[in-house]
LUMMAR-884547 format. One record per residue (C-alpha): residue in three letters; y, z, x. Coordinates in steps of 0.2 Angstrom, whole numbers, plus 5000, padded with zeros to 4 digits. Example, Ala and Ser with C-alpha at 12.3 -4.5 7.8 and 13.67 -1.06 7.14 Angstrom:
2
Ala497850395062/Ser499550365068/
***
This chain:
1015
Met502650615422/Ser502850455412/Asn501650365422/Asn500350505425/Glu499250435411/Lys498750285422/His496950285426/His496450365442/Ala494850435448/Asn494750605441/Trp494250715455/Ala494150875445/Glu492850805433/Trp491850735448/Ala491950905457/Ile491250995441/Asn489850875440/His489450895458/Arg489751085460/Gln488351115472/Leu489150985484/Val490851065482/Tyr490151235486/Phe489151175501/Phe490651095509/Ala491751255504/Val490451365513/Leu490351235528/Val492251245530/Leu492251435529/Ile490951435543/Met491851305554/Gly493451385551/Met492851555557/Phe492051465573/Ser493651365576/Phe494751525574/Lys493751605588/Ser493751445599/Leu495551415598/Gly496551435614/Arg497851585613/Ser499551585622/Glu501251665618/Asp502151495618/Pro501651315615/Ser501451205630/Phe502651065633/Ala502950945647/Val504251005660/Lys505050835664/Gln505750895681/Met505350855699/Val506050925715/Val506250815730/Ser506750905746/Ala507050855764/Ala507650935780/Trp508850865794/Pro508951005807/Gly510651035815/Ala511650945802/Ser513051025792/Ala512951035773/Lys514250895772/Asp513250785784/Val511750815774/Glu512650775758/Met513350615764/His511950545774/Leu510350625767/Thr510650685749/Asn511650525745/Thr510350405752/Leu508950495742/Glu509950505726/Lys510350315726/Gln508450285729/Ile507950395715/Gln509250315703/Ser508250165702/Leu506850255693/Pro506850205675/Gln507350335661/Val508150465673/Lys509250585663/Lys510050675677/Ile510050705695/Thr510650875702/Ser510650925720/Tyr511251045732/Ser511551015751/Arg511451155763/Pro511551155782/Gly509951065788/Val509151045770/Cys509450955753/Val508550995737/Ile508650865723/Thr508050905705/Val507650745695/Ala507550765676/Leu506850625665/Lys507550585648/Asp506850675633/Glu506150525625/Val504850505640/Ala503150545633/Gly502350695640/Asn500750605645/Thr501750475655/Val502750605666/Arg501450605680/Gln501550415681/Arg503450425683/Trp503350545697/Leu502050435706/Glu503350295704/Leu504650405711/Arg503650455726/Asn503350265730/Ile505150225729/Val505650365741/Asn504250335753/Asp504750155754/Gly506550205758/Lys506150325772/Lys506750205785/Asp508550225778/Leu508550415781/Pro509450485796/Ser508450495812/Gly507650665813/Thr507350695795/Val505850795790/Gly505050755774/Pro505450715760/Phe504350835750/Tyr503950835732/Asn503550965719/Asp503150915701/Arg502051055695/Phe503451145686/Asp502351175671/Asp501151295680/Val501351465672/Tyr500851615683/Gly500551735669/Asn499551855679/Ile500451925694/Tyr499752065705/Ala500552155720/Ile499652235734/Thr500552385742/Gly499952515754/Asp500652655765/Gly500152625783/Phe499652455780/Thr500552305789/Tyr501052145780/Glu499552065789/Asp498352195783/Met498952165765/Arg498851975767/Lys497051975773/Tyr496552075758/Ala497651965747/Glu496651815754/Lys495051895750/Ile495551935732/Lys496251755730/Leu494551685733/Asp493751815721/Phe494951765707/Phe494451575709/Ser492751635702/Val493451695686/Pro493351565672/Asp494951475666/Val495851515683/Lys496751365688/Lys497851405703/Val498051565714/Glu499551575725/Leu500151715737/Val501951775736/Gly502951865749/Val501851835764/Gln502651865781/Pro501951755794/Glu501551825811/Lys502351755826/Ile502151775845/Phe503751785854/Val504051735872/Gln505751815877/Met506651775894/Gln508251825902/Thr509551685905/Ala509751735923/Lys507851725926/Leu507851545920/Ala509251495931/Gln508551595946/Leu506851495945/Gly507751335941/Leu506751315925/Asp507351235909/Ile506751275891/Asn505951105889/Ser504751125904/Ile504251305898/Ala503951235881/Asn502851095887/Thr501851205898/Ile501451325884/Lys501051185872/Ala499851105885/Gln498951265888/Thr498751305869/Ser498451135861/Val496751065855/Asn496350895862/Ala494850785861/Ser493850785877/Gly492550655874/Met490850635867/Ile489250585876/Glu488150465867/Ala486250485870/Asp484850395863/Thr484350525851/Ala485950625848/Asn487850645852/Ser488550785862/Tyr490350835861/Leu491250905876/Arg492351065873/Ile493551135885/Thr493651325884/Gly494951435891/Ser496251415877/Pro497251575875/Asp496351685862/Ser497451845864/Val499251895868/Glu498651945885/Asn497951775888/Ile499551695883/Ala500451805896/Ala499251735909/Ile499751555906/Pro500351485924/Ile502151425926/Asn502651315940/Ala504351355946/Asn505151285963/Gly503451255970/Arg502851425966/Val501651475952/Phe502051625941/Arg501151705926/Leu502151685910/Gly502051875907/Asp502851905924/Ile504451805920/Ala504451835901/Thr504051975888/Ile502651925876/Thr502652015859/Arg501851995843/Gly502752025826/Tyr503351945810/Ala504551795807/Asp506351845812/Pro507351815801/Pro506051855788/Glu505451735775/Thr505551765756/Met504951945752/Met504252045738/Tyr504352225733/Tyr503452325720/Asn504352485714/Gly505352475731/Lys503752455742/Pro503452305753/Ala502052195744/Val501052035745/Gly500951955727/Ile499451865720/Ala499951745706/Leu498751665694/Ser498951515682/Met497751475668/Glu496851315664/Asp497651205651/Gly496951255634/Gly496251415640/Asp496151575630/Asn497351695638/Ile496551845630/Lys494851805636/Leu495551775653/Gly496351945653/Glu494652025649/Asn493851935663/Leu495151975675/Ala495052155670/Lys493252165675/Glu493552075691/Ile494952195695/Ala493852345691/Arg492652285704/Ile493952245717/Gln494752415715/Lys493152495721/Glu493152395737/Leu494952425742/Pro495152555756/Leu496052715753/Gly497952695752/Leu497952515747/Glu498452485729/Leu498252325718/Asn499652335704/Gln499852225689/Val501652155689/Ala501452025675/Asn500152035661/Gln500251885650/Pro498551905641/Glu499252075635/Val500851995629/Val499851855620/Lys498751985612/Lys500252085606/Ser501151925600/Ile499651855591/Ser499352025583/Glu501052035577/Phe501051865569/Ser499351895562/Glu500052055553/Ser501351945546/Leu500051825540/Tyr499051955532/Glu500552035524/Ala501051865517/Ile499251835510/Ile499352005501/Ile501051965494/Val500551795488/Leu498851865480/Val499752005472/Val501051885464/Ser499651775458/Leu498651915450/Met500151985442/Thr500851825435/Leu499251725431/Gly498051865425/Arg496451925433/Arg495251775431/Ser496551645436/Gly497151765450/Tyr495351775457/Val495251585458/Ile496851575468/Ser496251725479/Cys494751615484/Cys495751465487/Ile496951545500/Pro495651595513/Leu494751425512/Ile496451325515/Leu496851435530/Leu495151415537/Gly495151235534/Ser496851235544/Phe496051315558/Cys494751175559/Ala496051045559/Met497051145573/Phe495451145583/Ala495150955581/Leu496950925585/Gly496951035600/Ile498351155593/Asp498151325600/Leu498651495592/His500351535597/Lys501951595589/Val502451415582/Ser500751375575/Leu500451555568/Gly502251555561/Ala501951385553/Leu500451455543/Val501451605537/Val502851485531/Ser501651375522/Leu500751525513/Gly502051535500/Met501951355496/Leu500151325497/Val499651415481/Asp500951315471/Asp499751165467/Ala498251275463/Ile499351385451/Val499951235441/Val498151175439/Val497351335435/Glu498751385423/Leu498651225414/Met496751235412/Glu496951405405/Val498251345392/Lys497151205387/Met495551305385/Ser496551435374/Glu496951285363/Gly495151255361/Met494851115373/Pro493151115382/Arg493151185400/Lys492751015408/Glu493950925398/Ala495351055402/Ala494951035420/Ser495050845418/Tyr496650855408/Ala497450965422/Phe497050845436/Lys497550685426/Thr499150765421/Cys499650855437/Ala498650795452/Trp499650635457/Pro501350715454/Leu500850865464/Leu500250755478/Thr501950665478/Gly502850835478/Thr501750905492/Thr502050745502/Ile503850765500/Thr503850945506/Cys502850895521/Leu504150755525/Gly505450885526/Phe504650945542/Met504450765549/Pro505950755560/Ile505250895571/Ala503750775575/Phe504750615578/Ser506250695587/Lys506150665606/Ala507050825611/Ser506150955623/Ala506451085610/Ser505650985597/Glu504150965608/Phe504151155610/Ala504051175591/Tyr503051015587/Ser501551105580/Leu502551155565/Phe502350985557/Pro500550955559/Val500051135554/Met501151135539/Thr500650955534/Val498750995536/Thr498951155527/Leu499951095512/Met498850935510/Leu497251045511/Ser498051155497/Trp498250995486/Leu496450945490/Val495751115485/Ser496851115469/Ala496050955464/Thr494251005468/Leu493751185471/Ala495151265460/Pro494451165444/Val492651205448/Leu493051395450/Gly494151385434/Tyr492751305425/Glu491551445431/Trp492651595429/Ile494051565416/Arg493451585398/Pro494351535382/Thr495551675377/Val496951685365/Ile498451665376/Lys500051735370/Gln501251595370/Glu502851635380/Ser504251665368/Tyr505851565372/Asp506851665359/Asn507051825368/Ser508751895374/Phe508551815391/Tyr508151645386/Arg509451655372/Ala510751695386/Phe510051555397/Arg510151425383/Lys511951485379/Leu512351455397/Leu511551285397/His512551235381/Trp514151285389/Ala513751195405/Leu513351035396/Gly514951055386/His515951075402/Arg515150955414/Ile516650925424/Thr516951105426/Val515151135432/Ile515250995444/Gly516951055451/Ile516251235453/Thr514751165462/Leu515751065474/Ala516951215476/Met515451325481/Leu514851185493/Gly516551175500/Leu516751365502/Ser515051365511/Met515551235523/Phe517151335526/Met516151495529/Leu515051395542/Arg516351435555/Phe515951625553/Val514051595556/Ser513651635574/Gln512751495583/Glu511451495597/Phe510051375603/Phe508651505603/Pro508751685601/Ala508351815615/Ser506651875617/Val505952045611/Arg504952065627/Pro505352215638/Glu505752115654/Leu507452105661/Leu507851975674/Val509152035686/Glu509951905697/Leu510851955713/Asn511951835722/Met512751885738/Pro514251795745/Glu513851615751/Gly513251615769/Ser512451795768/Ser510851815778/Ile509251855770/Lys509252025779/Thr510952065770/Thr510252005753/Asp508652105757/Ala509652265760/Ala510652245744/Ala509152205733/Arg508152355740/Lys509752465737/Leu509852415719/Thr507952435717/Asn507952615724/Leu509352655712/Ile508352615697/Lys506552635702/Asp506452815696/Asp507352785679/Lys506352865665/Glu506552705654/Leu505752595668/Asp503952545668/His503952455684/Val505152335694/Ser504652195706/Thr505952125718/Tyr505951955725/Val507151915740/Gly507651735745/Glu506851665729/Ser506451705711/Ala504851765703/Pro503551635700/Arg503651565683/Phe502651695673/Val503351625656/Leu503551445652/Val505251465645/Ile506051525662/Asp506551415676/Pro506251475694/Val507751475705/Gln507551365721/Pro507451475737/Arg509051525746/Asp509551665758/Asn510951745747/Tyr509851765732/Ala508751895725/Gln507951935708/Leu507352095701/Val506052085686/Val506352245678/Val505052295665/Ala505652425653/Lys504552535642/Ser505252465626/Val506652345620/Glu507852485617/Asp507452545635/Arg507852375641/Lys509552375633/Lys509952545641/Leu509352485658/Glu510352325657/Lys511952425654/Arg511452555668/Ile511152415681/Ser512752335677/Glu513652505681/Leu512652535696/Ala512952365703/Ala514852375700/Glu514852545709/His513652515724/Leu513652325726/Pro515452265724/Glu515152125736/Ala513752045725/Ile513751965708/Val512452045698/Tyr511951975681/Ser510552025669/Arg509751925655/Ser508251935644/Ile506851805643/Pro507351675630/Leu506251625615/Gly506451435618/Pro507051315632/Pro508051415645/Ala509851415652/Pro510351515667/Tyr511851585659/Pro512551595641/Val514151515646/Met514151355657/Ile515551235660/Arg515351095672/Val516851025683/Ser516450855691/Gly517550735701/Asn517650615715/Ser518150735729/Asp517650905734/Ala519450975734/Gln519850905717/Val518350985710/Lys518651155718/Glu520451155712/Tyr519951125694/Ala518451245694/Gln519651385699/Lys520751345684/Val519251335672/Arg518651505679/Lys520351585676/Val520251525658/Met518451585656/Ala518851755663/Ala520251775651/Asn519151765636/Pro518851935629/Tyr516951905626/Val516651855644/Asn516151995656/Met515651905672/Thr516051735680/Arg515251645694/Leu515451475703/Asp513951405710/Trp514951325724/Leu516651365731/Glu516551495745/Gln516551425763/Thr515651505778/Asn516051525796/Ala515551385808/Val515851345826/Lys516151165832/Leu515651135851/Lys516650995859/Val515550955874/Asp516350885890/Asn515150735894/Asp515750715912/Lys515350895916/Leu513650885908/Leu513250735919/Gln513850825935/Met512750975931/Gly511250875926/Leu511250925908/Thr511050825892/Arg511650865874/Gln509850895870/Thr509651025884/Val511251115878/Ala510651115860/Asn508951185865/Ala509651315875/Leu510851375861/Gln509451365848/Ala508351475860/Gln509751605863/Val510451605845/Ser508851585834/Gly507351545845/Tyr506151395841/Thr504351365840/Val503551285855/Ala501651295851/Thr500351355840/Tyr499051495843/Leu497451485833/Glu496751655827/Gly495451655813/Asp496051555799/Gln497851575804/Gln499051465814/Ile500251575822/Gly501851495829/Ile502351535847/Val504251555847/Phe505251545863/Arg506851645863/Leu508051745874/Gln507951935875/Pro508852015860/Asp510252085871/Gln510651905875/Arg510651825858/Ala512451835856/Asp513451855840/Ile514851735835/Ser516151835845/Gln515151815861/Leu514751625860/Glu515851575875/Thr514851685886/Ile513151615882/Ser512351555898/Ile511651385900/Pro510351365913/Thr510551225926/Ser509551175942/Gln511051255952/Gly511051415941/Ala511751475924/Val513451425918/Pro514451495903/Leu514551385888/Ser516451385890/Gln516351285906/Ile515551135897/Ala516151145879/His517751195870/Leu517351305855/Asp518251275839/Tyr518051415826/Thr518251345808/Ser517451365791/Glu516351245781/Asp515451225765/Asn513751315765/Ile513151225749/Ile513751075740/Trp513151035722/Arg513150865715/Arg512650795697/Asn512250615695/Leu512950585713/Arg514650665709/Pro515250835717/Thr515050965703/Ile515451145701/Thr514751245687/Val515751385681/Asn514551515674/Gly514951665663/Gly514051815656/Ile514451885638/Val514652055630/Asp513452115616/Gly513652055599/Val514151875602/Thr513151715606/Gly513251605621/Asn513551445611/Asp515051525601/Val515851595617/Thr515651425626/Lys516451335611/Gln517951455612/Val518151435631/Tyr517951245629/Lys519351245616/Glu520451345626/Leu520251225640/Glu520951085630/Pro522651085638/Leu521851075655/Arg520650935649/Lys522150825643/Glu522950835661/Leu521350785670/Pro521650645683/Ala520550485682/Gly518750525688/Met518850705683/Ser517850785669/Ile517550955661/Glu515950965651/Val514951105642/Gly513251145650/Gly511851265647/Ser511151305630/Leu512651225620/Glu512351065628/Asp510451075625/Ser510851125607/Asn511950975604/Asp510750855612/Thr509350925602/Leu510250915586/Asn510650735590/Tyr508850695593/Leu508350785577/Met509550685567/Lys508850515572/Pro507250525561/Ile508150595546/Pro508550415539/Leu506750375540/Met506250545532/Leu507550515517/Leu506950335515/Leu505150395513/Ile505650525501/Val506650405491/Val505150285491/Leu504050415484/Ile505250475471/Met505450295465/Leu503650265465/Gln503350415454/Met504950405443/Gln505150215442/Asp506950245437/Ile508450225449/Arg509450345438/Lys508150485440/Leu508150455458/Leu510050475459/Val509950635449/Ile508550715460/Met509350665477/Leu511050735472/Thr510250915470/Ala509650915489/Pro511350965496/Met511351125485/Gly510251215497/Ile511651225510/Ile512551345499/Gly511251475500/Val510851445518/Ile512551475524/Phe512851635514/Gly511051695518/Leu511451675537/Leu513051775535/Leu512251905524/Phe510751935536/Asn511851905552/Ser510651765558/Ala511251635569/Leu511251445565/Gly510151375579/Phe508751255581/Met507551355570/Ala508751365556/Glu509151185557/Leu507251155555/Gly507251265540/Ile508751165532/Leu507751005534/Ala506151085527/Leu507151155512/Thr507650975507/Gly505850925502/Thr505551085492/Ile507151065483/Ile506750885478/Arg505050935473/Asn505751065460/Ser507050935454/Met505650815451/Val504650945440/Leu506250965429/Val506550785427/Asp504750755423/Gln504850885410/Ile506350805402/Gln505450645401/Gln503950725393/His505050795379/Leu505850625377/Asp504150545375/Ala503750675362/Gly505250615352/Met506450755356/Glu508350715355/Pro509050685373/Ala510250835373/Lys508950955366/Ala507650885378/Ile508750925393/Thr509051105387/Glu507251145382/Ser506551065398/Ala507651185409/Ile507051335398/Val505151285398/Arg505151245417/Phe506151405421/Arg504651515423/Pro503551395433/Ile504951335445/Met505551515448/Leu503751575450/Ala503451445464/Ala505151485472/Phe504751675471/Thr503051655479/Thr503851555493/Val505251675496/Leu504151825495/Gly502851745507/Leu504251725520/Ile504851905519/Pro503651955534/Met504551825545/Phe506251915543/Ala505752035556/Ser505251905568/Gln506651865581/Phe505951685583/Trp505751645565/Asn507051755557/Ala508351615555/Met507151485548/Ala506451615536/Val508251665530/Ala508751485529/Ile507251435518/Ala507251595507/Cys509051605504/Gly509351415502/Leu507851395490/Thr508451545480/Gly510151475478/Ala509651295476/Thr508351345462/Leu509651435452/Leu510851295454/Thr509551165450/Leu509151245433/Val510951225428/Val511751085438/Leu510250965437/Pro510350955417/Val512250925419/Leu511950785432/Tyr510550715421/Ala511750715406/Ile513150625415/Val512050495423/Phe511150455407/Lys512750475396/Val511950605385/Lys513050685372/Ala513150865370/Glu512250945355/
***
């Protein structure tokens, strides 16, 4: 450029004079790079902080509304005082509340734990304000634990307790495997000892439930019995005789009306499992106990998989006949396959770039480039190791994207060396001239290219944190490419390239004559050219409405997550029956590899990009693993048909695993207000509009249905006459309807609850409530004598968002459309309804569209700084405000190619495509700088301005097109990647269109700004 003759340290000349030192460090980087590559952690997805915490509490006996008003509301107001809270969502159920707290995206990941400690302190300080009888609160802030390896123990003829014991042993074995962080058991059914009595027997003996409970507790509890202090040692006193079997529990003495009975004489003592059951797991329809493992941060998934395989082989030999250990989730294998696929793309890109270099530069120059590429990549691995960046789809993809760009600097230097040597310049001087002429402009251009990726690093969005490694990997790789072009490339060129007669490129052939003619016409019709360009830009913006939009694409993994929601208020037994029915319908399907079923909860988080569902009785999840992606699509359709036919009472929805931050449903619309009735009314209206959309195939409200309830209006005078209290009546009802734990029995490492309840034939259903007997000292009386029963209905769940009642209307979509597009359609169709909303009501988009909009807003914030730095660099290099204006005006041209490319390749405009557009800006500006610099060189040589503009475009046509061609071809392997497709298409098509336009439009812009007359 005009200022490139200024005196700078000539690195190329220094490198040639110190070749041994350069070779030494090159070999050192190669060795360190290979070591770093083997030492890098390996995972499928990059890690990012999950800025969510769950606070839960119980208030036994309270209705969902009472829980919401007095427990949930109090906790939420306390949590509101925590700084930087983004949203508070909660649901209240009878006797329990669950609150999810999400921090703002700008909260730094390394400060999240401190925030959660503050929240604990705030809530613990406010415990005194919670209703009497509250249990908790409890906290869960370990949402970023990924249980990528899940195993299921099944066995015909083995009980749940048998499977649990083996699972506990295997759990201990797994802790000895390197890189294992946590091991949790799933689907364990705790044992219980049931003490069952008849109401008549209680009344006959004059016993009340509390006295029996106290007696059992006194006989089974562990209490301190003293210590004898002697001169030499202490001796502890131990009281023996605590029941150590069911028979001994039956022998507990009970005092009734002056007589002593054995507990077994007046009650039936049985041993069984929790009833109703707790959350359950099945593997291919068989009852199972799951073992879920998480890996240490920064661990190597593939190495962990190898170590686990060895341990499993050993464990299998020790298992008894009939007991099986099955692998449900195998993250190491997924990571191995994912890295293998990206590595193949990397190798393909390397080969493409090498072939292009050899074909365009000749054999010797091609050899120089061939040596530079692996050195740059291995140097990048060293930097990744130092920065703690693992190998995953983002970091590997960044290397592939950078491949087409990293050879540009070396090509320019080597090509110029070869030209100068052919002109008779000595080898060292040729290298020195190439550095002096190109190095600093190339550094400026490389820095500008890197700045195009800067917004991803400074954006505070969670999605940006997910893709953060794109910026450091690209920056390190491209900067290393400049460093190598300034040092190693001149040295290798000095050693290998020999002076030869290079046939100068002819600019007088038919192609260049046609191109020159086009340039002359463009310079003579400047307004027309600018008008056509603006029209193309306007057309592309118009065509943007036809480009599908989605936050992140769906995964190509074979898993299918099938969610089953029974009507609100359904028991876990009903949900279990429905889930097993659906499982049995598909378990023998030929497209199925295996299916794991979770009742009452979702699967453990086996991939970082899925959110586990909080436990509830009417929910089940099937993780269906197909043999291939095509089989997954077939199974999805089949499951939908089977559910509609065999489970009409359930809402069954299937989805694949996303490639980025998740959303439960593709279409989500929130309805919030000040009252429950208002919210329900408008949620129904929203649901009606959503269901009418042709692209929506399923709708679901997360809160609307009510369940049966019975209110007991107790006559306090009668209670007093019969010697009863409200607590006595409540305990009697609890015992007869549900049973309750009165003591704990210790056996081995287990604490088994002793549950007192009435005989099964006396645990009445809702139609027989009035006949329930309440024992008194004068005999049993029916419940109807002391209370009036009012049969009613009530909410079984109440959702809130930021302390306001909120119902989310969820929708599934048909194939061939994206959730963001359909959500926009539905939201637009809701415009008349939104206009008539009363004060305090709101209808808002949620899910992936909300996340996408938030992420875009965050992504836009660093752009002014990015543009400012680019402008400063251009100005420092050009030192002419008019040149700066010309160069910056070419940046928007990339949009034209991007939009038409996305339409042509049917790619969605999402987060990755948006990153591609930003990255494209730097590359386009770099090419424009090259062309403007060439114009200045011709002007400095005394050429007429109009001719200088024309000849510069012709002279720079091949280098600019070669650089663009190399970049585009290097991106081709990424077209097949579901994750990188949109970004690769955006950069490749945008760069192609912008390069062609730049070679014609930039000369016109230059002529207009500098007022150059046409030839």
